[in-house]
PQR file of N, CA, C, O and H, with PARSE charges and radii, in Angstrom:
ATOM      1  N   UNK A   1       0.816  -1.186   0.000 -0.4000 1.5000
ATOM      2  CA  UNK A   1       0.000   0.000   0.000 -0.0000 2.0000
ATOM      3  C   UNK A   1       0.864   1.255   0.000  0.5500 1.7000
ATOM      4  O   UNK A   1       0.627   2.156  -0.805 -0.5500 1.4000
ATOM      5  N   UNK A   2       1.842   1.338   0.866 -0.4000 1.5000
ATOM      6  CA  UNK A   2       2.652   2.547   0.970 -0.0000 2.0000
ATOM      7  C   UNK A   2       3.473   2.768  -0.295  0.5500 1.7000
ATOM      8  O   UNK A   2       3.643   3.904  -0.736 -0.5500 1.4000
ATOM      9  H   UNK A   2       2.034   0.606   1.519  0.4000 1.0000
ATOM     10  N   UNK A   3       3.985   1.682  -0.881 -0.4000 1.5000
ATOM     11  CA  UNK A   3       4.762   1.822  -2.114 -0.0000 2.0000
ATOM     12  C   UNK A   3       3.888   2.375  -3.229  0.5500 1.7000
ATOM     13  O   UNK A   3       4.294   3.295  -3.939 -0.5500 1.4000
ATOM     14  H   UNK A   3       3.847   0.759  -0.522  0.4000 1.0000
ATOM     15  N   UNK A   4       2.695   1.823  -3.387 -0.4000 1.5000
ATOM     16  CA  UNK A   4       1.799   2.293  -4.444 -0.0000 2.0000
ATOM     17  C   UNK A   4       1.430   3.751  -4.209  0.5500 1.7000
ATOM     18  O   UNK A   4       1.408   4.551  -5.145 -0.5500 1.4000
ATOM     19  H   UNK A   4       2.365   1.075  -2.810  0.4000 1.0000
ATOM     20  N   UNK A   5       1.144   4.090  -2.972 -0.4000 1.5000
ATOM     21  CA  UNK A   5       0.814   5.482  -2.658 -0.0000 2.0000
ATOM     22  C   UNK A   5       1.992   6.399  -2.986  0.5500 1.7000
ATOM     23  O   UNK A   5       1.794   7.482  -3.536 -0.5500 1.4000
ATOM     24  H   UNK A   5       1.162   3.440  -2.212  0.4000 1.0000
ATOM     25  N   UNK A   6       3.202   5.983  -2.660 -0.4000 1.5000
ATOM     26  CA  UNK A   6       4.394   6.767  -2.959 -0.0000 2.0000
ATOM     27  C   UNK A   6       4.544   6.973  -4.464  0.5500 1.7000
ATOM     28  O   UNK A   6       4.814   8.087  -4.913 -0.5500 1.4000
ATOM     29  H   UNK A   6       3.363   5.103  -2.213  0.4000 1.0000
ATOM     30  N   UNK A   7       4.368   5.902  -5.248 -0.4000 1.5000
ATOM     31  CA  UNK A   7       4.537   5.987  -6.703 -0.0000 2.0000
ATOM     32  C   UNK A   7       3.473   6.898  -7.315  0.5500 1.7000
ATOM     33  O   UNK A   7       3.775   7.704  -8.194 -0.5500 1.4000
ATOM     34  H   UNK A   7       4.149   4.998  -4.883  0.4000 1.0000
ATOM     35  N   UNK A   8       2.242   6.770  -6.855 -0.4000 1.5000
ATOM     36  CA  UNK A   8       1.169   7.625  -7.372 -0.0000 2.0000
ATOM     37  C   UNK A   8       1.425   9.076  -6.985  0.5500 1.7000
ATOM     38  O   UNK A   8       1.282   9.972  -7.816 -0.5500 1.4000
ATOM     39  H   UNK A   8       1.996   6.114  -6.141  0.4000 1.0000
ATOM     40  N   UNK A   9       1.799   9.312  -5.741 -0.4000 1.5000
ATOM     41  CA  UNK A   9       2.081  10.675  -5.282 -0.0000 2.0000
ATOM     42  C   UNK A   9       3.253  11.301  -6.021  0.5500 1.7000
ATOM     43  O   UNK A   9       3.300  12.521  -6.184 -0.5500 1.4000
ATOM     44  H   UNK A   9       1.915   8.584  -5.066  0.4000 1.0000
ATOM     45  N   UNK A  10       4.204  10.479  -6.473 -0.4000 1.5000
ATOM     46  CA  UNK A  10       5.364  11.013  -7.185 -0.0000 2.0000
ATOM     47  C   UNK A  10       5.019  11.394  -8.621  0.5500 1.7000
ATOM     48  O   UNK A  10       5.804  12.062  -9.295 -0.5500 1.4000
ATOM     49  H   UNK A  10       4.166   9.489  -6.341  0.4000 1.0000
ATOM     50  N   UNK A  11       3.845  10.970  -9.090 -0.4000 1.5000
ATOM     51  CA  UNK A  11       3.429  11.312 -10.450 -0.0000 2.0000
ATOM     52  C   UNK A  11       3.855  10.301 -11.494  0.5500 1.7000
ATOM     53  O   UNK A  11       3.623  10.514 -12.684 -0.5500 1.4000
ATOM     54  H   UNK A  11       3.207  10.427  -8.543  0.4000 1.0000
ATOM     55  N   UNK A  12       4.472   9.205 -11.080 -0.4000 1.5000
ATOM     56  CA  UNK A  12       4.898   8.182 -12.037 -0.0000 2.0000
ATOM     57  C   UNK A  12       3.711   7.454 -12.648  0.5500 1.7000
ATOM     58  O   UNK A  12       3.776   7.004 -13.792 -0.5500 1.4000
ATOM     59  H   UNK A  12       4.661   9.031 -10.113  0.4000 1.0000
ATOM     60  N   UNK A  13       2.627   7.338 -11.889 -0.4000 1.5000
ATOM     61  CA  UNK A  13       1.412   6.682 -12.362 -0.0000 2.0000
ATOM     62  C   UNK A  13       0.227   7.577 -12.090  0.5500 1.7000
ATOM     63  O   UNK A  13       0.232   8.362 -11.142 -0.5500 1.4000
ATOM     64  H   UNK A  13       2.574   7.703 -10.960  0.4000 1.0000
ATOM     65  N   UNK A  14      -0.781   7.456 -12.917 -0.4000 1.5000
ATOM     66  CA  UNK A  14      -2.022   8.179 -12.722 -0.0000 2.0000
ATOM     67  C   UNK A  14      -3.140   7.154 -12.593  0.5500 1.7000
ATOM     68  O   UNK A  14      -3.379   6.376 -13.517 -0.5500 1.4000
ATOM     69  H   UNK A  14      -0.785   6.818 -13.687  0.4000 1.0000
ATOM     70  N   UNK A  15      -3.818   7.146 -11.466 -0.4000 1.5000
ATOM     71  CA  UNK A  15      -4.935   6.234 -11.265 -0.0000 2.0000
ATOM     72  C   UNK A  15      -6.221   6.929 -11.681  0.5500 1.7000
ATOM     73  O   UNK A  15      -6.483   8.063 -11.280 -0.5500 1.4000
ATOM     74  H   UNK A  15      -3.624   7.777 -10.715  0.4000 1.0000
ATOM     75  N   UNK A  16      -7.015   6.247 -12.482 -0.4000 1.5000
ATOM     76  CA  UNK A  16      -8.285   6.791 -12.936 -0.0000 2.0000
ATOM     77  C   UNK A  16      -9.414   5.869 -12.507  0.5500 1.7000
ATOM     78  O   UNK A  16      -9.262   4.648 -12.490 -0.5500 1.4000
ATOM     79  H   UNK A  16      -6.802   5.326 -12.808  0.4000 1.0000
ATOM     80  N   UNK A  17     -10.540   6.463 -12.164 -0.4000 1.5000
ATOM     81  CA  UNK A  17     -11.714   5.687 -11.801 -0.0000 2.0000
ATOM     82  C   UNK A  17     -12.305   5.065 -13.058  0.5500 1.7000
ATOM     83  O   UNK A  17     -12.413   5.730 -14.088 -0.5500 1.4000
ATOM     84  H   UNK A  17     -10.663   7.456 -12.178  0.4000 1.0000
ATOM     85  N   UNK A  18     -12.680   3.820 -12.980 -0.4000 1.5000
ATOM     86  CA  UNK A  18     -13.320   3.119 -14.091 -0.0000 2.0000
ATOM     87  C   UNK A  18     -14.629   2.530 -13.572  0.5500 1.7000
ATOM     88  O   UNK A  18     -14.608   1.638 -12.723 -0.5500 1.4000
ATOM     89  H   UNK A  18     -12.592   3.280 -12.143  0.4000 1.0000
ATOM     90  N   UNK A  19     -15.766   3.015 -14.069 -0.4000 1.5000
ATOM     91  CA  UNK A  19     -17.048   2.483 -13.605 -0.0000 2.0000
ATOM     92  C   UNK A  19     -17.183   0.993 -13.910  0.5500 1.7000
ATOM     93  O   UNK A  19     -16.606   0.501 -14.880 -0.5500 1.4000
ATOM     94  H   UNK A  19     -15.783   3.739 -14.758  0.4000 1.0000
ATOM     95  N   UNK A  20     -17.932   0.286 -13.097 -0.4000 1.5000
ATOM     96  CA  UNK A  20     -18.129  -1.144 -13.284 -0.0000 2.0000
ATOM     97  C   UNK A  20     -18.657  -1.452 -14.677  0.5500 1.7000
ATOM     98  O   UNK A  20     -18.283  -2.466 -15.266 -0.5500 1.4000
ATOM     99  H   UNK A  20     -18.401   0.686 -12.309  0.4000 1.0000
ATOM    100  N   UNK A  21     -19.510  -0.603 -15.207 -0.4000 1.5000
ATOM    101  CA  UNK A  21     -20.097  -0.833 -16.531 -0.0000 2.0000
ATOM    102  C   UNK A  21     -19.045  -0.836 -17.633  0.5500 1.7000
ATOM    103  O   UNK A  21     -19.292  -1.364 -18.717 -0.5500 1.4000
ATOM    104  H   UNK A  21     -19.814   0.221 -14.728  0.4000 1.0000
ATOM    105  N   UNK A  22     -17.877  -0.255 -17.374 -0.4000 1.5000
ATOM    106  CA  UNK A  22     -16.820  -0.166 -18.383 -0.0000 2.0000
ATOM    107  C   UNK A  22     -15.683  -1.158 -18.162  0.5500 1.7000
ATOM    108  O   UNK A  22     -14.719  -1.157 -18.927 -0.5500 1.4000
ATOM    109  H   UNK A  22     -17.676   0.174 -16.493  0.4000 1.0000
ATOM    110  N   UNK A  23     -15.768  -1.998 -17.143 -0.4000 1.5000
ATOM    111  CA  UNK A  23     -14.677  -2.927 -16.829 -0.0000 2.0000
ATOM    112  C   UNK A  23     -14.769  -4.180 -17.690  0.5500 1.7000
ATOM    113  O   UNK A  23     -15.479  -5.130 -17.363 -0.5500 1.4000
ATOM    114  H   UNK A  23     -16.551  -1.999 -16.521  0.4000 1.0000
ATOM    115  N   UNK A  24     -14.039  -4.157 -18.790 -0.4000 1.5000
ATOM    116  CA  UNK A  24     -14.078  -5.242 -19.765 -0.0000 2.0000
ATOM    117  C   UNK A  24     -13.694  -6.582 -19.154  0.5500 1.7000
ATOM    118  O   UNK A  24     -14.223  -7.616 -19.560 -0.5500 1.4000
ATOM    119  H   UNK A  24     -13.462  -3.385 -19.056  0.4000 1.0000
ATOM    120  N   UNK A  25     -12.800  -6.583 -18.203 -0.4000 1.5000
ATOM    121  CA  UNK A  25     -12.328  -7.834 -17.602 -0.0000 2.0000
ATOM    122  C   UNK A  25     -13.429  -8.553 -16.819  0.5500 1.7000
ATOM    123  O   UNK A  25     -13.275  -9.728 -16.487 -0.5500 1.4000
ATOM    124  H   UNK A  25     -12.370  -5.743 -17.872  0.4000 1.0000
ATOM    125  N   UNK A  26     -14.533  -7.869 -16.520 -0.4000 1.5000
ATOM    126  CA  UNK A  26     -15.634  -8.509 -15.803 -0.0000 2.0000
ATOM    127  C   UNK A  26     -16.131  -9.758 -16.517  0.5500 1.7000
ATOM    128  O   UNK A  26     -16.644 -10.673 -15.872 -0.5500 1.4000
ATOM    129  H   UNK A  26     -14.658  -6.915 -16.790  0.4000 1.0000
ATOM    130  N   UNK A  27     -15.989  -9.811 -17.827 -0.4000 1.5000
ATOM    131  CA  UNK A  27     -16.439 -10.992 -18.568 -0.0000 2.0000
ATOM    132  C   UNK A  27     -15.648 -12.235 -18.167  0.5500 1.7000
ATOM    133  O   UNK A  27     -16.122 -13.354 -18.364 -0.5500 1.4000
ATOM    134  H   UNK A  27     -15.572  -9.068 -18.351  0.4000 1.0000
ATOM    135  N   UNK A  28     -14.459 -12.057 -17.613 -0.4000 1.5000
ATOM    136  CA  UNK A  28     -13.632 -13.186 -17.192 -0.0000 2.0000
ATOM    137  C   UNK A  28     -13.808 -13.535 -15.715  0.5500 1.7000
ATOM    138  O   UNK A  28     -13.368 -14.596 -15.272 -0.5500 1.4000
ATOM    139  H   UNK A  28     -14.075 -11.147 -17.453  0.4000 1.0000
ATOM    140  N   UNK A  29     -14.451 -12.645 -14.948 -0.4000 1.5000
ATOM    141  CA  UNK A  29     -14.511 -12.846 -13.507 -0.0000 2.0000
ATOM    142  C   UNK A  29     -15.914 -12.918 -12.927  0.5500 1.7000
ATOM    143  O   UNK A  29     -16.077 -13.275 -11.760 -0.5500 1.4000
ATOM    144  H   UNK A  29     -14.808 -11.783 -15.308  0.4000 1.0000
ATOM    145  N   UNK A  30     -16.944 -12.582 -13.725 -0.4000 1.5000
ATOM    146  CA  UNK A  30     -18.305 -12.532 -13.196 -0.0000 2.0000
ATOM    147  C   UNK A  30     -19.285 -13.175 -14.157  0.5500 1.7000
ATOM    148  O   UNK A  30     -19.038 -13.266 -15.359 -0.5500 1.4000
ATOM    149  H   UNK A  30     -16.811 -12.292 -14.673  0.4000 1.0000
ATOM    150  N   UNK A  31     -20.403 -13.620 -13.600 -0.4000 1.5000
ATOM    151  CA  UNK A  31     -21.510 -14.071 -14.443 -0.0000 2.0000
ATOM    152  C   UNK A  31     -22.245 -12.823 -14.918  0.5500 1.7000
ATOM    153  O   UNK A  31     -22.757 -12.051 -14.108 -0.5500 1.4000
ATOM    154  H   UNK A  31     -20.604 -13.546 -12.623  0.4000 1.0000
ATOM    155  N   UNK A  32     -22.295 -12.630 -16.228 -0.4000 1.5000
ATOM    156  CA  UNK A  32     -22.917 -11.438 -16.797 -0.0000 2.0000
ATOM    157  C   UNK A  32     -24.087 -11.821 -17.686  0.5500 1.7000
ATOM    158  O   UNK A  32     -24.148 -12.941 -18.193 -0.5500 1.4000
ATOM    159  H   UNK A  32     -21.880 -13.258 -16.887  0.4000 1.0000
ATOM    160  N   UNK A  33     -25.032 -10.878 -17.879 -0.4000 1.5000
ATOM    161  CA  UNK A  33     -26.085 -11.123 -18.861 -0.0000 2.0000
ATOM    162  C   UNK A  33     -25.454 -11.344 -20.238  0.5500 1.7000
ATOM    163  O   UNK A  33     -24.373 -10.828 -20.522 -0.5500 1.4000
ATOM    164  H   UNK A  33     -24.983  -9.968 -17.467  0.4000 1.0000
ATOM    165  N   UNK A  34     -26.124 -12.102 -21.076 -0.4000 1.5000
ATOM    166  CA  UNK A  34     -25.585 -12.483 -22.383 -0.0000 2.0000
ATOM    167  C   UNK A  34     -25.136 -11.290 -23.216  0.5500 1.7000
ATOM    168  O   UNK A  34     -24.063 -11.324 -23.818 -0.5500 1.4000
ATOM    169  H   UNK A  34     -27.002 -12.522 -20.846  0.4000 1.0000
ATOM    170  N   UNK A  35     -25.941 -10.244 -23.257 -0.4000 1.5000
ATOM    171  CA  UNK A  35     -25.611  -9.074 -24.081 -0.0000 2.0000
ATOM    172  C   UNK A  35     -24.312  -8.430 -23.608  0.5500 1.7000
ATOM    173  O   UNK A  35     -23.447  -8.094 -24.417 -0.5500 1.4000
ATOM    174  H   UNK A  35     -26.813 -10.217 -22.769  0.4000 1.0000
ATOM    175  N   UNK A  36     -24.182  -8.263 -22.309 -0.4000 1.5000
ATOM    176  CA  UNK A  36     -22.975  -7.646 -21.748 -0.0000 2.0000
ATOM    177  C   UNK A  36     -21.762  -8.547 -21.961  0.5500 1.7000
ATOM    178  O   UNK A  36     -20.680  -8.062 -22.290 -0.5500 1.4000
ATOM    179  H   UNK A  36     -24.884  -8.536 -21.652  0.4000 1.0000
ATOM    180  N   UNK A  37     -21.934  -9.847 -21.776 -0.4000 1.5000
ATOM    181  CA  UNK A  37     -20.835 -10.793 -21.980 -0.0000 2.0000
ATOM    182  C   UNK A  37     -20.349 -10.738 -23.421  0.5500 1.7000
ATOM    183  O   UNK A  37     -19.143 -10.738 -23.664 -0.5500 1.4000
ATOM    184  H   UNK A  37     -22.813 -10.241 -21.509  0.4000 1.0000
ATOM    185  N   UNK A  38     -21.264 -10.694 -24.374 -0.4000 1.5000
ATOM    186  CA  UNK A  38     -20.891 -10.612 -25.792 -0.0000 2.0000
ATOM    187  C   UNK A  38     -20.163  -9.310 -26.094  0.5500 1.7000
ATOM    188  O   UNK A  38     -19.177  -9.301 -26.830 -0.5500 1.4000
ATOM    189  H   UNK A  38     -22.244 -10.694 -24.176  0.4000 1.0000
ATOM    190  N   UNK A  39     -20.651  -8.205 -25.522 -0.4000 1.5000
ATOM    191  CA  UNK A  39     -20.022  -6.899 -25.752 -0.0000 2.0000
ATOM    192  C   UNK A  39     -18.584  -6.883 -25.229  0.5500 1.7000
ATOM    193  O   UNK A  39     -17.669  -6.462 -25.936 -0.5500 1.4000
ATOM    194  H   UNK A  39     -21.452  -8.213 -24.923  0.4000 1.0000
ATOM    195  N   UNK A  40     -18.390  -7.338 -24.002 -0.4000 1.5000
ATOM    196  CA  UNK A  40     -17.053  -7.337 -23.415 -0.0000 2.0000
ATOM    197  C   UNK A  40     -16.127  -8.325 -24.118  0.5500 1.7000
ATOM    198  O   UNK A  40     -14.949  -8.035 -24.322 -0.5500 1.4000
ATOM    199  H   UNK A  40     -19.133  -7.680 -23.427  0.4000 1.0000
ATOM    200  N   UNK A  41     -16.654  -9.486 -24.487 -0.4000 1.5000
ATOM    201  CA  UNK A  41     -15.834 -10.471 -25.196 -0.0000 2.0000
ATOM    202  C   UNK A  41     -15.349  -9.898 -26.523  0.5500 1.7000
ATOM    203  O   UNK A  41     -14.192 -10.089 -26.898 -0.5500 1.4000
ATOM    204  H   UNK A  41     -17.612  -9.722 -24.321  0.4000 1.0000
ATOM    205  N   UNK A  42     -16.224  -9.200 -27.229 -0.4000 1.5000
ATOM    206  CA  UNK A  42     -15.831  -8.570 -28.494 -0.0000 2.0000
ATOM    207  C   UNK A  42     -14.783  -7.486 -28.250  0.5500 1.7000
ATOM    208  O   UNK A  42     -13.846  -7.345 -29.035 -0.5500 1.4000
ATOM    209  H   UNK A  42     -17.164  -9.045 -26.925  0.4000 1.0000
ATOM    210  N   UNK A  43     -14.933  -6.723 -27.173 -0.4000 1.5000
ATOM    211  CA  UNK A  43     -13.969  -5.671 -26.851 -0.0000 2.0000
ATOM    212  C   UNK A  43     -12.590  -6.253 -26.550  0.5500 1.7000
ATOM    213  O   UNK A  43     -11.573  -5.602 -26.789 -0.5500 1.4000
ATOM    214  H   UNK A  43     -15.695  -6.838 -26.535  0.4000 1.0000
ATOM    215  N   UNK A  44     -12.557  -7.486 -26.023 -0.4000 1.5000
ATOM    216  CA  UNK A  44     -11.286  -8.153 -25.740 -0.0000 2.0000
ATOM    217  C   UNK A  44     -10.733  -8.887 -26.955  0.5500 1.7000
ATOM    218  O   UNK A  44      -9.618  -9.407 -26.918 -0.5500 1.4000
ATOM    219  H   UNK A  44     -13.383  -8.015 -25.829  0.4000 1.0000
ATOM    220  N   UNK A  45     -11.517  -8.927 -28.034 -0.4000 1.5000
ATOM    221  CA  UNK A  45     -11.074  -9.631 -29.232 -0.0000 2.0000
ATOM    222  C   UNK A  45     -11.338 -11.125 -29.163  0.5500 1.7000
ATOM    223  O   UNK A  45     -10.759 -11.892 -29.932 -0.5500 1.4000
ATOM    224  H   UNK A  45     -12.423  -8.504 -28.064  0.4000 1.0000
ATOM    225  N   UNK A  46     -12.210 -11.548 -28.247 -0.4000 1.5000
ATOM    226  CA  UNK A  46     -12.546 -12.962 -28.119 -0.0000 2.0000
ATOM    227  C   UNK A  46     -13.705 -13.298 -29.050  0.5500 1.7000
ATOM    228  O   UNK A  46     -14.583 -12.466 -29.281 -0.5500 1.4000
ATOM    229  H   UNK A  46     -12.680 -10.924 -27.623  0.4000 1.0000
ATOM    230  N   UNK A  47     -13.707 -14.494 -29.571 -0.4000 1.5000
ATOM    231  CA  UNK A  47     -14.828 -14.936 -30.395 -0.0000 2.0000
ATOM    232  C   UNK A  47     -14.984 -16.439 -30.259  0.5500 1.7000
ATOM    233  O   UNK A  47     -14.048 -17.144 -29.881 -0.5500 1.4000
ATOM    234  H   UNK A  47     -12.994 -15.170 -29.383  0.4000 1.0000
ATOM    235  N   UNK A  48     -16.173 -16.917 -30.570 -0.4000 1.5000
ATOM    236  CA  UNK A  48     -16.432 -18.348 -30.470 -0.0000 2.0000
ATOM    237  C   UNK A  48     -16.153 -19.004 -31.815  0.5500 1.7000
ATOM    238  O   UNK A  48     -16.197 -18.355 -32.860 -0.5500 1.4000
ATOM    239  H   UNK A  48     -16.933 -16.345 -30.877  0.4000 1.0000
ATOM    240  N   UNK A  49     -15.871 -20.273 -31.773 -0.4000 1.5000
ATOM    241  CA  UNK A  49     -15.670 -21.014 -33.017 -0.0000 2.0000
ATOM    242  C   UNK A  49     -16.897 -21.835 -33.360  0.5500 1.7000
ATOM    243  O   UNK A  49     -16.999 -22.377 -34.461 -0.5500 1.4000
ATOM    244  H   UNK A  49     -15.835 -20.800 -30.925  0.4000 1.0000
ATOM    245  N   UNK A  50     -17.839 -21.931 -32.413 -0.4000 1.5000
ATOM    246  CA  UNK A  50     -19.030 -22.739 -32.656 -0.0000 2.0000
ATOM    247  C   UNK A  50     -20.278 -21.902 -32.887  0.5500 1.7000
ATOM    248  O   UNK A  50     -21.339 -22.454 -33.177 -0.5500 1.4000
ATOM    249  H   UNK A  50     -17.756 -21.490 -31.519  0.4000 1.0000
ATOM    250  N   UNK A  51     -20.176 -20.576 -32.765 -0.4000 1.5000
ATOM    251  CA  UNK A  51     -21.315 -19.702 -32.983 -0.0000 2.0000
ATOM    252  C   UNK A  51     -22.152 -19.433 -31.746  0.5500 1.7000
ATOM    253  O   UNK A  51     -23.098 -18.649 -31.826 -0.5500 1.4000
ATOM    254  H   UNK A  51     -19.314 -20.127 -32.529  0.4000 1.0000
ATOM    255  N   UNK A  52     -21.855 -20.040 -30.612 -0.4000 1.5000
ATOM    256  CA  UNK A  52     -22.599 -19.810 -29.377 -0.0000 2.0000
ATOM    257  C   UNK A  52     -21.867 -18.862 -28.459  0.5500 1.7000
ATOM    258  O   UNK A  52     -20.772 -18.388 -28.763 -0.5500 1.4000
ATOM    259  H   UNK A  52     -21.087 -20.677 -30.547  0.4000 1.0000
ATOM    260  N   UNK A  53     -22.500 -18.592 -27.317 -0.4000 1.5000
ATOM    261  CA  UNK A  53     -21.880 -17.692 -26.343 -0.0000 2.0000
ATOM    262  C   UNK A  53     -21.014 -18.474 -25.405  0.5500 1.7000
ATOM    263  O   UNK A  53     -20.400 -17.899 -24.506 -0.5500 1.4000
ATOM    264  H   UNK A  53     -23.390 -18.977 -27.070  0.4000 1.0000
TER
END
């Protein structure tokens, strides 16, 4: 915690808030509605080979 705080305070990194609705990685960590799962999977460049979700 202190190291990260030091690095952010020094200006080496900029932390930005990302709303849950925009977190593409959620498709890999949560059960999502089909539409949202398809949207995030496409944003990650993932696709199915069988035509299903």
